[in-house]
VEXGU-587358 format. One line per 10 residues: number of its first residue (from 1); their letters; for each residue x, y, z of C-alpha. Coordinates in nm, 2 decimals, padded with zeros to 4 digits. Layout:
// VEXGU-587358
NUM	a	X Y Z; ...
This chain:
// VEXGU-587358
1	msaaavdpra	-01.94 -08.42 03.80; -01.62 -08.66 03.79; -01.30 -08.56 03.88; -01.18 -08.61 03.57; -01.40 -08.32 03.42; -01.28 -08.03 03.67; -00.91 -07.86 03.63; -00.69 -08.08 03.82; -00.54 -07.82 04.09; -00.94 -07.75 04.16
11	eilrlslieg	-00.96 -08.08 04.26; -00.65 -08.14 04.43; -00.77 -07.80 04.65; -01.08 -07.96 04.73; -00.97 -08.29 04.84; -00.74 -08.15 05.06; -00.91 -07.87 05.17; -01.25 -07.98 05.22; -01.20 -08.35 05.24; -00.90 -08.34 05.43
21	ksvraiarml	-00.72 -08.59 05.19; -00.34 -08.66 05.26; -00.11 -08.55 04.99; -00.03 -09.02 04.91; -00.39 -09.04 04.91; -00.45 -08.72 04.63; -00.21 -08.86 04.43; -00.35 -09.18 04.45; -00.71 -09.10 04.38; -00.64 -08.87 04.07
31	qmsrktvrrt	-00.29 -09.11 03.96; -00.03 -08.79 04.00; 00.28 -08.72 04.16; 00.29 -08.67 04.53; 00.53 -08.38 04.36; 00.27 -08.24 04.15; 00.03 -08.26 04.47; 00.30 -08.09 04.68; 00.32 -07.82 04.41; 00.03 -07.74 04.41
41	laptpakpdg	-00.10 -07.71 04.78; 00.23 -07.51 04.86; 00.16 -07.13 04.91; 00.34 -06.89 04.65; 00.63 -06.69 04.86; 00.50 -06.34 04.92; 00.77 -06.09 04.80; 01.02 -05.89 05.05; 00.97 -05.60 05.14; 01.21 -05.35 04.94
51	itaarrgril	01.22 -05.62 04.63; 00.90 -05.57 04.44; 00.92 -05.52 04.07; 00.79 -05.19 04.14; 01.03 -05.11 04.42; 01.31 -05.23 04.16; 01.20 -04.98 03.90; 01.24 -04.67 04.12; 01.61 -04.66 04.11; 01.59 -04.60 03.74
61	dsyddairkl	01.30 -04.34 03.74; 01.53 -04.06 03.69; 01.76 -04.21 03.39; 01.41 -04.33 03.17; 01.48 -04.00 02.93; 01.87 -04.10 02.90; 01.81 -04.46 02.84; 01.53 -04.36 02.55; 01.77 -04.13 02.38; 02.03 -04.45 02.42
71	lrdderikap	01.77 -04.63 02.19; 01.69 -04.38 01.97; 02.04 -04.38 01.85; 02.10 -04.75 01.85; 01.75 -05.00 01.95; 02.00 -05.30 01.92; 02.20 -05.15 02.29; 02.29 -05.41 02.53; 02.26 -05.42 02.88; 02.60 -05.40 02.92
81	ttlerlraig	02.68 -05.09 02.73; 02.39 -04.93 02.92; 02.51 -04.96 03.21; 02.81 -04.83 03.13; 02.67 -04.53 03.03; 02.44 -04.49 03.31; 02.78 -04.49 03.54; 02.90 -04.18 03.36; 02.61 -04.00 03.46; 02.57 -04.12 03.81
91	fvggisvvrd	02.39 -04.44 03.84; 02.45 -04.71 04.13; 02.24 -05.02 04.04; 02.31 -05.32 03.89; 02.28 -05.48 03.54; 01.96 -05.66 03.62; 01.71 -05.38 03.71; 01.94 -05.20 03.38; 01.78 -05.54 03.15; 01.43 -05.51 03.33
101	rlrelrprvq	01.40 -05.19 03.17; 01.55 -05.21 02.84; 01.28 -05.53 02.77; 01.03 -05.21 02.87; 01.18 -04.98 02.68; 01.29 -05.10 02.37; 01.07 -05.07 02.07; 00.90 -05.39 02.00; 00.96 -05.55 01.61; 00.67 -05.61 01.43
111	repfltlehp	00.71 -05.97 01.25; 00.63 -06.01 00.90; 00.38 -06.20 00.84; 00.50 -06.45 00.54; 00.29 -06.53 00.23; 00.26 -06.82 00.04; 00.47 -06.81 -00.26; 00.33 -06.92 -00.58; 00.55 -07.14 -00.82; 00.41 -07.23 -01.16
121	pgkevqidwf	00.61 -07.49 -01.36; 00.93 -07.48 -01.47; 00.96 -07.12 -01.33; 01.24 -07.13 -01.08; 01.44 -07.41 -00.94; 01.62 -07.36 -00.59; 01.98 -07.50 -00.52; 02.20 -07.47 -00.16; 02.42 -07.68 -00.03; 02.43 -07.86 00.33
131	dvgfvlpglp	02.74 -07.98 00.52; 02.71 -08.35 00.63; 03.02 -08.35 00.83; 03.34 -08.62 00.82; 03.16 -08.91 00.71; 03.36 -09.13 00.51; 03.64 -09.36 00.71; 03.97 -09.25 00.70; 03.89 -08.96 00.46; 04.04 -08.60 00.65
141	rrvsgfvavl	03.75 -08.42 00.41; 03.40 -08.28 00.48; 03.15 -08.41 00.27; 02.90 -08.14 00.13; 02.56 -08.22 00.00; 02.41 -08.05 -00.30; 02.02 -07.99 -00.33; 01.79 -07.85 -00.60; 01.46 -07.87 -00.62; 01.17 -07.77 -00.80
151	pysrmlylef	00.91 -07.60 -00.63; 00.64 -07.71 -00.81; 00.64 -08.03 -00.83; 00.90 -08.08 -00.51; 01.08 -08.30 -00.74; 01.44 -08.34 -00.58; 01.83 -08.36 -00.70; 02.05 -08.46 -00.42; 02.46 -08.55 -00.45; 02.72 -08.54 -00.26
161	tlsqrfgafi	03.08 -08.39 -00.30; 03.42 -08.30 -00.15; 03.46 -07.97 -00.20; 03.22 -07.68 -00.29; 03.48 -07.48 -00.51; 03.33 -07.33 -00.85; 03.46 -07.64 -01.04; 03.27 -07.88 -00.84; 03.00 -07.65 -00.78; 02.92 -07.65 -01.16
171	rcmeralaff	02.98 -08.00 -01.23; 02.68 -08.06 -00.95; 02.47 -07.79 -01.15; 02.54 -08.00 -01.49; 02.43 -08.31 -01.33; 02.13 -08.14 -01.20; 02.05 -07.99 -01.57; 02.08 -08.33 -01.68; 01.90 -08.51 -01.41; 01.60 -08.27 -01.49
181	ggtahanvfd	01.56 -08.30 -01.87; 01.58 -07.90 -01.88; 01.64 -07.56 -01.75; 01.41 -07.39 -01.52; 01.35 -06.99 -01.58; 01.54 -06.91 -01.28; 01.77 -07.04 -01.04; 01.76 -06.91 -00.69; 02.04 -06.93 -00.47; 02.13 -06.82 -00.11
191	nmktvvldrv	02.48 -06.60 -00.09; 02.74 -06.89 -00.20; 03.06 -06.70 -00.29; 03.05 -06.92 -00.60; 02.74 -06.71 -00.70; 02.74 -06.41 -00.49; 03.10 -06.18 -00.46; 02.93 -05.97 -00.21; 02.68 -05.70 -00.20; 02.69 -05.35 -00.29
201	qgaprfhprf	02.42 -05.14 -00.07; 02.20 -05.43 -00.03; 02.25 -05.57 -00.43; 02.43 -05.84 -00.48; 02.76 -05.84 -00.74; 02.76 -06.21 -00.91; 03.02 -06.40 -00.97; 03.14 -06.31 -01.33; 03.21 -06.68 -01.45; 02.88 -06.78 -01.33
211	veyarvrdfa	02.65 -06.52 -01.49; 02.84 -06.66 -01.81; 02.77 -07.01 -01.71; 02.41 -06.84 -01.67; 02.47 -06.73 -02.04; 02.52 -07.01 -02.22; 02.26 -07.22 -02.03; 02.00 -06.99 -02.05; 01.83 -06.91 -01.70; 01.82 -06.59 -01.48
221	itactprkpn	01.96 -06.60 -01.13; 01.79 -06.50 -00.83; 02.00 -06.42 -00.50; 01.78 -06.45 -00.17; 01.80 -06.17 00.08; 02.05 -06.21 00.37; 01.87 -06.42 00.65; 01.53 -06.43 00.47; 01.53 -06.86 00.41; 01.14 -06.82 00.32
231	qkgsvergig	01.29 -06.70 00.02; 01.40 -07.07 -00.08; 01.18 -07.24 00.15; 01.16 -07.56 -00.09; 01.50 -07.60 -00.09; 01.53 -07.54 00.29; 01.25 -07.83 00.35; 01.44 -08.04 00.12; 01.77 -08.01 00.30; 01.64 -08.07 00.62
241	fvrtrfvpgr	01.41 -08.40 00.48; 01.82 -08.55 00.39; 01.91 -08.44 00.71; 01.63 -08.61 00.87; 01.57 -08.92 00.64; 01.87 -09.05 00.44; 02.21 -08.93 00.65; 02.13 -09.10 01.06; 02.22 -09.41 01.08; 02.41 -09.44 00.74
251	rfsslldlnr	02.76 -09.59 00.67; 02.96 -09.56 00.37; 03.27 -09.67 00.26; 03.37 -09.40 00.01; 03.24 -09.10 -00.19; 03.14 -09.37 -00.45; 02.93 -09.55 -00.18; 02.77 -09.27 -00.08; 02.67 -09.10 -00.39; 02.52 -09.44 -00.45
261	qgatwrddfa	02.29 -09.46 -00.18; 02.18 -09.10 -00.22; 02.06 -09.20 -00.58; 01.92 -09.49 -00.48; 01.71 -09.30 -00.17; 01.68 -09.00 -00.38; 01.50 -09.19 -00.69; 01.30 -09.49 -00.47; 01.20 -09.29 -00.17; 01.22 -08.89 -00.17
271	ngrehettgk	01.10 -08.83 -00.49; 00.85 -09.16 -00.50; 00.68 -09.07 -00.12; 00.35 -08.85 -00.11; 00.48 -08.51 -00.05; 00.41 -08.38 00.30; 00.30 -08.02 00.21; 00.14 -08.14 -00.16; 00.00 -08.45 -00.08; 00.12 -08.56 -00.39
281	vpslvfnhde	00.44 -08.80 -00.57; 00.68 -08.53 -00.69; 00.79 -08.79 -00.95; 00.42 -08.80 -01.10; 00.37 -08.43 -01.07; 00.74 -08.39 -01.25; 00.69 -08.63 -01.54; 00.30 -08.56 -01.62; 00.30 -08.16 -01.55; 00.66 -08.00 -01.50
291	krtlkpitaa	00.89 -08.18 -01.72; 00.77 -08.05 -02.06; 00.80 -07.70 -01.92; 01.14 -07.71 -01.86; 01.41 -07.49 -02.13; 01.58 -07.78 -02.32; 01.95 -07.79 -02.20; 02.20 -07.55 -02.46; 02.41 -07.74 -02.68; 02.70 -07.43 -02.60
301	sfdtddidtd	03.02 -07.62 -02.36; 03.14 -07.49 -02.06; 03.48 -07.51 -01.86; 03.39 -07.70 -01.52; 03.77 -07.70 -01.45; 03.86 -07.62 -01.10; 04.14 -07.36 -01.21; 04.45 -07.23 -01.02; 04.82 -07.15 -01.04; 05.10 -07.20 -00.88
311	svtksfrirf	05.53 -07.20 -00.96; 05.72 -07.55 -00.99; 05.91 -07.56 -00.68; 06.27 -07.69 -00.67; 06.12 -08.05 -00.60; 05.92 -08.00 -00.92; 05.63 -08.01 -00.73; 05.34 -07.77 -00.76; 05.03 -07.75 -00.47; 04.69 -07.81 -00.58
321	drniysvppr	04.37 -07.84 -00.33; 04.56 -07.97 -00.01; 04.77 -08.15 -00.21; 05.14 -08.17 -00.42; 05.16 -08.32 -00.77; 05.51 -08.38 -00.95; 05.58 -08.23 -01.30; 05.86 -08.27 -01.56; 06.18 -08.14 -01.34; 06.27 -07.92 -01.69
331	llgqhvvirg	05.98 -07.67 -01.57; 06.15 -07.53 -01.23; 06.03 -07.20 -01.18; 05.75 -07.22 -01.44; 05.44 -07.01 -01.38; 05.16 -07.31 -01.44; 04.80 -07.36 -01.46; 04.61 -07.60 -01.28; 04.30 -07.81 -01.40; 04.11 -08.02 -01.19
341	ndaqvavhlg	03.79 -08.21 -01.24; 03.66 -08.48 -01.02; 03.87 -08.76 -01.15; 04.22 -08.58 -01.27; 04.46 -08.29 -01.23; 04.59 -08.13 -01.56; 04.89 -07.90 -01.54; 04.96 -07.64 -01.83; 05.21 -07.43 -01.97; 05.06 -07.21 -02.22
351	nrqvalhars	04.83 -07.38 -02.40; 05.01 -07.68 -02.35; 04.98 -07.98 -02.07; 05.28 -08.09 -01.95; 05.16 -08.35 -01.67; 04.87 -08.51 -01.58; 04.76 -08.73 -01.24; 04.50 -08.92 -01.10; 04.29 -08.63 -00.87; 04.38 -08.69 -00.53
361	wttgediedp	04.10 -08.63 -00.29; 04.29 -08.68 00.10; 04.47 -08.43 00.20; 04.90 -08.38 00.22; 04.94 -08.65 00.01; 05.22 -08.64 -00.31; 05.16 -08.74 -00.61; 05.45 -08.80 -00.82; 05.51 -08.92 -01.16; 05.75 -09.17 -01.17
371	shrraareik	05.89 -09.04 -01.52; 05.97 -08.74 -01.36; 06.21 -08.85 -01.08; 06.36 -09.07 -01.40; 06.40 -08.74 -01.53; 06.52 -08.56 -01.27; 06.84 -08.88 -01.21; 06.91 -08.82 -01.56; 06.99 -08.43 -01.48; 07.16 -08.52 -01.16
381	qgegrdalpl	07.37 -08.79 -01.36; 07.51 -08.50 -01.61; 07.56 -08.24 -01.40; 07.89 -08.08 -01.49; 07.88 -08.17 -01.84; 07.91 -07.89 -02.09; 07.55 -07.89 -02.20; 07.26 -07.63 -02.23; 06.99 -07.57 -01.92; 06.70 -07.82 -01.86
391	glegltavgr	06.46 -07.78 -02.10; 06.70 -07.63 -02.37; 06.87 -07.87 -02.49; 06.68 -07.87 -02.83; 06.83 -07.55 -02.94; 07.17 -07.71 -03.00; 07.49 -07.52 -03.08; 07.25 -07.19 -03.15; 07.15 -07.20 -02.75; 07.49 -07.24 -02.66
401	dylkilaaga	07.63 -06.95 -02.87; 07.34 -06.73 -02.76; 07.37 -06.81 -02.37; 07.77 -06.71 -02.40; 07.66 -06.38 -02.54; 07.40 -06.31 -02.23; 07.69 -06.45 -02.03; 07.88 -06.15 -02.12; 07.61 -05.90 -02.03; 07.44 -05.78 -01.78
411	rsirsevtrl	07.13 -05.96 -01.79; 06.98 -06.24 -01.57; 07.05 -06.56 -01.70; 06.82 -06.71 -01.47; 06.51 -06.49 -01.58; 06.65 -06.54 -01.92; 06.67 -06.92 -01.89; 06.33 -06.94 -01.75; 06.16 -06.77 -02.04; 06.35 -06.94 -02.32
421	vflvevfgad	06.21 -07.28 -02.13; 05.87 -07.12 -02.14; 05.89 -07.04 -02.55; 06.04 -07.37 -02.61; 05.75 -07.55 -02.45; 05.51 -07.35 -02.60; 05.63 -07.29 -02.96; 05.82 -07.59 -02.98; 06.27 -07.63 -02.98; 06.26 -07.56 -03.36
431	qtrtaieevm	06.08 -07.25 -03.40; 06.24 -07.10 -03.09; 06.56 -07.18 -03.21; 06.52 -07.01 -03.55; 06.36 -06.69 -03.38; 06.74 -06.69 -03.16; 06.90 -06.69 -03.51; 06.71 -06.39 -03.61; 06.71 -06.18 -03.33; 07.10 -06.26 -03.32
441	rsghvgaeyv	07.18 -06.17 -03.68; 07.02 -05.83 -03.58; 07.27 -05.80 -03.32; 07.00 -05.83 -03.01; 07.00 -06.09 -02.76; 06.71 -06.13 -02.51; 06.41 -06.33 -02.46; 06.16 -06.07 -02.54; 06.28 -06.02 -02.90; 06.28 -06.41 -02.92
451	eyvlrhrrhl	05.87 -06.41 -02.83; 05.85 -06.09 -02.99; 05.97 -06.28 -03.35; 05.77 -06.60 -03.23; 05.43 -06.40 -03.15; 05.42 -06.09 -03.42; 05.69 -06.11 -03.68; 05.59 -06.46 -03.76; 05.23 -06.43 -03.62; 05.25 -06.75 -03.50
461	apmppplrlg	05.04 -06.88 -03.24; 05.11 -07.11 -02.90; 05.09 -07.52 -02.98; 04.76 -07.61 -02.92; 04.70 -07.96 -02.69; 04.75 -08.27 -02.88; 04.38 -08.41 -03.03; 04.31 -08.71 -02.85; 04.11 -09.03 -03.08; 04.10 -09.28 -02.81
471	rpeldglvlq	04.29 -09.50 -03.05; 04.68 -09.60 -02.90; 04.77 -09.68 -03.31; 04.63 -09.28 -03.38; 04.74 -09.11 -03.07; 05.10 -09.23 -03.08; 05.15 -09.06 -03.44; 05.42 -08.80 -03.43; 05.47 -08.56 -03.67; 05.83 -08.37 -03.73
481	epdlarydam	05.74 -08.03 -03.70; 05.84 -07.81 -03.98; 06.10 -07.55 -04.03; 05.92 -07.20 -04.15; 06.25 -07.07 -04.16; 06.29 -07.11 -04.50; 06.04 -06.91 -04.60; 06.21 -06.63 -04.44; 06.51 -06.66 -04.75; 06.24 -06.56 -04.98
491	fptrnlkdp	06.21 -06.22 -04.86; 06.51 -05.92 -04.75; 06.55 -05.97 -04.39; 06.47 -05.64 -04.21; 06.62 -05.48 -03.90; 06.40 -05.57 -03.56; 06.26 -05.29 -03.39; 06.21 -05.27 -03.03; 05.88 -05.44 -02.91
């Protein structure tokens, strides 16, 4: 029998003890290192008396009942905590022997068997985020990857974003549905905050806006159990595949370049290769078997903007997504709604859009509309003149008389002006002026009375945002706002009631 047919350790012992070969000769004959030969021939050191495993355990024998009780109360208890409890009842040993005994006495956790899940075509799509890191040069934002996988065909959708906010998430969802050309019956998610707000006694409490989105797009929501990644194994493997096969060794000049490279790799390689698990090409299985089982995408629209609110500062700025944007200076102190999509940031007061900017995806940037600075400069130049406050110029003499009366009372002029500016922006200067006249005729003053007239007595609604047709000659048309006060003269004037 040749040396290669036996255990190498046995051959080392035979050559050394029977044939008397040296370590160098044995290493040369068996083609192994001399260190391996020496380690095999070295005698096993005997344990000194008093430090055997049996002797180490004796010091704890009388404390076994106390340790078992601690494990019954909490089987996850750690050795330092156990040592502290044992010290209180007289234990004088060290932590290592406590660790050994806990390892022996702690109940063994039975491993959960994982069953292979069946995924009929079109039944579900699995969705998750993963972090890519700071991969865009000069951009201090982390890049996130959005991955959606159909488990039956293993068809994969991939997109990269600079945000995981709700609006960005829904926009990714919309593009994924368009990529697949339909909706699966159920969407399976991890416990991302844009889907699962929290859990109450183990049951998920879903984000209400996402529930509405699922209703509009007609799919069921499934949230995985925490720490059970096997429940969305297809997307987990898909993310691992992207991490190991797409990201390493690539360079990206911008987010657009990153998504361009990602889309090319996704379509030409990821969905065109022979899948390691199924042995089939995902795009072929999808196009021939699964695509027809997806439900058509509903025609209903859904608001996919990132939405935030803020108050306009003295420098006529609002903050949104780690940047600041300018607004018209007449809106100082107003509480506005900010809407952002992938390309633009719009600022709204009531239902009216008051500012529009290109969205910045860096951080700490100040984005200013030059017209806002010009308006602020004109205001500074006109300070000290006998004029109405900023934003109320359209109220003319009626506004001046109204503010003069306000100044004689105890109301906060600042609060009144702020609310009147809001009403002028939402309802228009003409409507607000006629409402002020009606309020003054009744002997009252106060923005709440003016708003009551505008909203209730006249049954007016806030002015909708202007319709954009995409043709400058039509979008530039301006129609004069009609004066509805003439209709009031047709009916007797009644005294206002306190709203």
